[in-house]
C-alpha positions as CSV (number, residue, x, y, z in Angstrom):
1,M,211.8,10.3,177.3
2,N,213.5,9.8,173.9
3,L,210.1,9.2,172.2
4,Q,208.8,12.5,173.5
5,A,211.9,14.3,172.2
6,F,211.5,12.7,168.8
7,E,207.8,13.8,168.6
8,I,208.8,17.3,169.6
9,K,211.4,17.4,166.9
10,A,208.9,16.1,164.3
11,D,206.4,18.7,165.2
12,E,209.0,21.4,164.9
13,L,210.1,20.1,161.5
14,A,206.4,20.0,160.3
15,S,205.9,23.5,161.5
16,A,209.0,24.7,159.7
17,V,207.8,23.1,156.5
18,R,204.4,24.7,156.8
19,R,205.9,28.1,157.4
20,A,208.3,27.7,154.4
21,T,205.4,26.6,152.2
22,R,203.3,29.5,153.3
23,R,206.1,32.0,152.7
24,A,206.7,30.5,149.2
25,A,203.0,30.7,148.3
26,Q,202.8,34.3,149.6
27,R,205.9,35.1,147.5
28,I,204.4,33.6,144.4
29,V,201.1,35.4,144.9
30,S,203.1,38.6,145.5
31,I,205.0,38.1,142.3
32,A,201.9,37.2,140.4
33,S,200.0,40.2,141.7
34,R,202.9,42.6,141.2
35,P,201.9,45.2,138.7
36,V,203.5,45.2,135.2
37,F,204.0,48.6,133.5
38,H,202.0,49.1,130.3
39,Y,200.5,45.6,130.7
40,S,197.5,43.9,132.2
41,R,197.3,40.6,133.9
42,W,194.7,39.3,131.4
43,A,197.3,39.9,128.7
44,L,200.4,38.6,130.7
45,Y,199.0,35.3,131.9
46,P,197.7,33.9,128.6
47,Q,200.9,34.9,126.9
48,A,203.0,33.3,129.6
49,I,200.9,30.1,129.6
50,L,201.0,29.9,125.8
51,V,204.8,30.5,125.6
52,A,205.5,28.0,128.4
53,F,203.3,25.3,126.9
54,A,204.9,25.9,123.4
55,L,208.4,25.7,124.9
56,I,207.5,22.4,126.6
57,W,205.9,21.0,123.4
58,F,208.5,21.9,120.9
59,E,211.7,21.9,123.0
60,Y,211.3,19.1,125.5
61,R,209.1,17.1,123.1
62,P,207.2,14.9,125.7
63,D,205.8,11.6,124.5
64,W,202.3,12.9,124.5
65,A,203.2,15.9,122.3
66,T,202.5,15.3,118.6
67,Q,205.1,16.8,116.4
68,G,204.3,18.0,112.9
69,P,203.9,20.9,110.5
70,S,200.3,21.6,111.7
71,V,201.0,21.9,115.4
72,A,202.6,25.3,115.3
73,M,199.7,26.5,113.2
74,A,197.3,25.3,116.0
75,F,199.2,27.3,118.6
76,L,199.1,30.3,116.2
77,A,195.4,29.8,115.8
78,V,195.0,29.9,119.6
79,A,197.1,33.1,119.8
80,A,194.9,34.6,117.1
81,I,191.7,33.8,119.0
82,I,193.1,35.4,122.2
83,M,194.3,38.4,120.2
84,A,190.8,38.8,118.7
85,V,189.1,38.5,122.0
86,R,191.6,40.9,123.6
87,G,191.6,43.3,120.7
88,P,189.8,46.3,122.1
89,N,191.5,46.0,125.5
90,S,195.1,45.2,124.4
91,T,197.9,47.6,124.8
92,L,200.8,48.4,122.5
93,S,203.2,46.2,124.5
94,E,200.8,43.3,124.5
95,G,200.3,43.6,120.7
96,V,204.1,43.7,120.2
97,V,204.5,40.5,122.3
98,W,201.7,38.8,120.4
99,I,203.4,39.7,117.1
100,V,206.7,38.2,118.4
101,I,204.9,35.1,119.5
102,S,203.1,34.8,116.2
103,C,206.3,35.3,114.2
104,S,208.1,32.7,116.4
105,L,205.2,30.2,115.9
106,F,205.3,30.9,112.2
107,A,209.1,30.3,112.1
108,V,208.6,27.0,114.0
109,E,205.9,26.1,111.5
110,M,208.2,26.8,108.6
111,R,211.0,24.8,110.2
112,S,208.6,21.9,110.8
113,I,207.6,22.0,107.2
114,A,211.2,22.1,106.1
115,V,212.1,19.2,108.4
116,E,209.0,17.2,107.2
117,Q,209.9,17.8,103.6
118,K,213.5,16.8,104.2
119,N,212.5,13.6,106.0
120,H,210.0,12.9,103.2
121,D,212.8,13.4,100.6
122,L,215.1,11.1,102.6
123,E,212.4,8.4,102.9
124,Q,211.7,8.7,99.2
125,A,215.4,8.5,98.4
126,E,215.8,5.5,100.6
127,L,212.7,3.9,99.1
128,R,214.1,4.5,95.6
129,R,217.4,3.1,96.6
130,R,215.8,-0.1,98.0
131,E,213.6,-0.4,94.9
132,E,216.7,0.0,92.7
133,S,218.6,-2.5,94.8
134,T,215.7,-5.0,94.7
135,R,215.3,-4.5,91.0
136,R,219.1,-4.9,90.5
137,E,219.0,-8.1,92.6
138,Q,216.0,-9.4,90.6
139,N,217.8,-8.6,87.3
140,Q,220.9,-10.4,88.5
141,S,218.9,-13.3,89.7
142,F,217.0,-13.4,86.4
143,A,220.3,-13.2,84.5
144,H,221.7,-16.0,86.6
145,L,218.6,-18.0,86.0
146,I,218.8,-17.4,82.2
147,T,222.5,-18.3,82.3
148,D,221.8,-21.5,84.3
149,G,219.0,-22.3,81.9
150,E,221.3,-21.8,78.9
151,H,223.9,-24.0,80.5
152,F,221.3,-26.6,81.3
153,L,219.9,-26.5,77.8
154,K,223.4,-26.7,76.4
155,A,224.3,-29.6,78.6
156,L,220.9,-31.2,77.8
157,G,221.6,-30.7,74.1
158,E,225.1,-32.2,74.4
159,E,223.7,-35.1,76.4
160,K,221.0,-35.5,73.8
161,A,223.5,-35.4,71.0
162,L,225.7,-37.9,72.8
163,T,222.8,-40.1,73.5
164,A,221.7,-39.9,69.8
165,K,225.3,-40.7,68.8
166,N,225.5,-43.6,71.1
167,L,222.0,-44.8,70.0
168,E,223.1,-44.4,66.4
169,H,226.1,-46.6,67.1
170,I,224.0,-49.1,68.9
171,T,221.1,-49.3,66.4
172,G,222.7,-48.0,63.2
173,G,220.5,-45.0,63.2
174,D,218.8,-44.2,59.9
175,E,221.3,-46.1,57.8
176,Y,220.5,-49.2,55.9
177,C,222.1,-52.1,54.1
178,W,221.3,-53.4,50.6
179,V,222.5,-56.0,48.2
180,A,223.6,-55.7,44.6
181,P,224.0,-58.6,42.1
182,M,227.4,-58.9,40.5
183,L,229.2,-61.6,38.5
184,P,230.3,-64.4,40.8
185,L,233.9,-64.6,42.0
186,P,236.0,-67.0,40.0
187,V,236.7,-70.3,41.6
188,G,240.4,-69.3,42.0
189,A,239.4,-66.3,44.0
190,G,237.1,-68.3,46.3
191,G,234.0,-68.4,44.2
192,N,231.6,-71.3,44.4
193,P,232.0,-73.6,41.4
194,A,228.2,-74.5,41.4
195,Y,227.3,-70.9,40.4
196,Q,229.8,-70.2,37.6
197,G,228.0,-69.1,34.5
198,N,224.4,-70.1,33.6
199,N,223.2,-66.6,34.4
200,W,224.0,-66.8,38.2
201,W,224.7,-63.6,40.1
202,Q,226.4,-63.3,43.4
203,L,224.9,-60.9,46.0
204,W,227.2,-58.3,47.4
205,L,226.3,-56.4,50.6
206,K,226.6,-52.7,51.1
207,N,226.3,-50.4,54.2
208,S,225.0,-47.0,53.3
209,G,226.1,-45.2,56.5
210,K,229.1,-44.3,58.6
211,V,228.3,-46.5,61.5
212,V,228.3,-50.3,61.9
213,L,224.9,-51.8,61.4
214,P,224.2,-54.3,64.2
215,T,221.7,-56.3,62.1
216,C,220.1,-56.2,58.7
217,D,217.4,-58.6,57.4
218,L,216.4,-58.8,53.7
219,R,213.4,-60.7,52.3
220,F,213.0,-61.0,48.6
221,M,210.1,-62.4,46.6
222,P,211.1,-63.6,43.0
223,F,208.4,-62.8,40.3
224,P,207.7,-65.1,37.3
225,T,209.2,-64.0,34.0
226,E,207.0,-63.0,31.0
227,Q,208.0,-66.2,29.2
228,E,206.9,-68.3,32.2
229,I,203.6,-66.4,32.3
230,K,203.0,-66.9,28.6
231,E,203.8,-70.6,28.7
232,H,201.7,-71.0,31.9
233,S,204.7,-72.8,33.4
234,I,205.1,-70.7,36.6
235,P,207.6,-72.4,38.9
236,S,207.2,-72.7,42.6
237,L,209.0,-69.6,43.9
238,S,210.2,-69.4,47.5
239,L,210.8,-66.3,49.6
240,L,214.5,-65.5,49.9
241,S,215.6,-64.4,53.4
242,Y,219.0,-63.1,54.3
243,H,220.3,-62.2,57.7
244,F,223.5,-60.1,58.3
245,E,225.1,-58.9,61.5
246,K,227.7,-56.2,62.3
247,I,227.9,-54.9,58.8
248,R,231.1,-52.8,58.8
249,V,231.5,-49.3,57.3
250,M,232.8,-49.3,53.8
251,G,233.4,-46.8,51.0
252,R,230.6,-46.1,48.6
253,P,232.2,-48.0,45.6
254,Y,232.9,-51.1,47.8
255,F,230.8,-54.1,48.6
256,L,231.1,-57.2,50.8
257,A,230.7,-60.6,49.2
258,T,228.0,-62.8,50.5
259,P,227.5,-66.6,50.1
260,Y,224.1,-66.0,48.4
261,Y,223.3,-66.2,44.7
262,I,220.2,-65.5,42.6
263,K,219.2,-66.3,39.0
264,G,219.6,-63.3,36.8
265,D,216.4,-63.8,34.7
266,R,213.6,-62.2,36.7
267,T,212.6,-59.4,39.0
268,Y,213.1,-59.5,42.8
269,S,211.2,-57.3,45.2
270,G,212.0,-57.2,48.9
271,V,212.0,-55.5,52.2
272,I,215.1,-54.4,54.1
273,E,214.7,-54.2,57.9
274,T,217.3,-52.6,60.3
275,P,216.9,-52.1,64.1
276,T,215.2,-48.7,63.5
277,R,213.7,-48.6,60.0
278,S,212.4,-50.5,57.0
279,F,213.2,-50.0,53.3
280,I,212.2,-51.4,49.9
281,E,214.6,-52.8,47.4
282,V,213.8,-54.0,43.8
283,I,216.3,-55.9,41.7
284,K,215.5,-56.3,38.0
285,F,217.4,-58.2,35.3
286,E,216.8,-57.2,31.7
287,P,218.6,-58.4,28.5
288,D,221.5,-56.4,27.3
289,P,220.5,-54.7,24.0
290,N,223.9,-55.4,22.6
291,D,224.0,-59.1,23.8
292,P,220.6,-60.8,24.3
293,T,222.3,-63.7,26.1
294,H,223.7,-61.3,28.7
295,Y,221.5,-59.7,31.4
296,V,222.0,-56.3,33.0
297,P,220.8,-55.8,36.6
298,T,219.2,-52.6,37.9
299,C,218.8,-51.9,41.7
300,T,216.4,-49.5,43.3
301,V,216.3,-48.8,47.1
302,S,213.6,-46.5,48.4
303,A,212.2,-45.4,51.7
304,P,208.6,-46.1,52.7
305,S,207.8,-42.6,51.6
306,E,208.9,-43.7,48.1
307,R,211.9,-41.4,48.2
308,I,214.6,-43.0,46.1
309,L,217.8,-43.7,48.0
310,E,219.7,-45.9,45.6
311,K,219.2,-46.4,41.8
312,D,222.5,-47.9,40.7
313,C,223.7,-51.4,41.4
314,N,227.3,-50.3,41.3
315,P,227.4,-46.7,42.7
316,Q,230.7,-44.8,42.5
């Protein structure tokens, strides 16, 4: 019994919906078919459809509706085609409405162009801002890199200078030692009595630089005198070798006495070797023009490039 009542109610509801739908359709048809003064339906419907479609496109902006400066011109082109087709049959009212629609579409087009230009200007401004920011960051990074490089080079130069200075103190650098013959110290001052007089000369050691020389080796070869060569009585001459360690720094006029002696009657040519370099020293003894029994020494120290470094046995 309840099921039958429910079916009856459903049928009644369906009938009511059908009647309402029929009345609505009839009303729509009645409105659509109602005459419009000074207008034709072939003018009203295209205009209404175009206006409704344009409103939906530009105001509600659905996802499928492309927005841009050329869209309003496309609508305007459609309106122009319809106006051209309807030209002979259009009324004054229809023409006025088409003019209003065309002006509205033209205004929308101009607004779209203005918005597009504004967006383009904003994008360009943002792009320029980013480029300037990127360029500024790059310049700052480059400046920091240059500064870091300068600091690194400065530190490297300081380290190199310190290393060179330490190496100079360790090896003696480019400095050299050399010897100069002088009259022997008297016995009372600690001189050796075996080398007093008889043209013996004591060797005194000199450091040319401002750092302590760790080692210095000298090797001299004595040459025969002219008298020995004339008389064919050349003696057996031995190589003279001297080794010195930790030669202290001293003023230019000062020398350090050594326990070595040489005969002041001939020429001695030798090689000086330090931990880093080699030099050449030549010692000559020539008779004093004022006293033939007395000899005067001359000393010459030169680099391998033949550049003279010392030319006085007693520099001041």
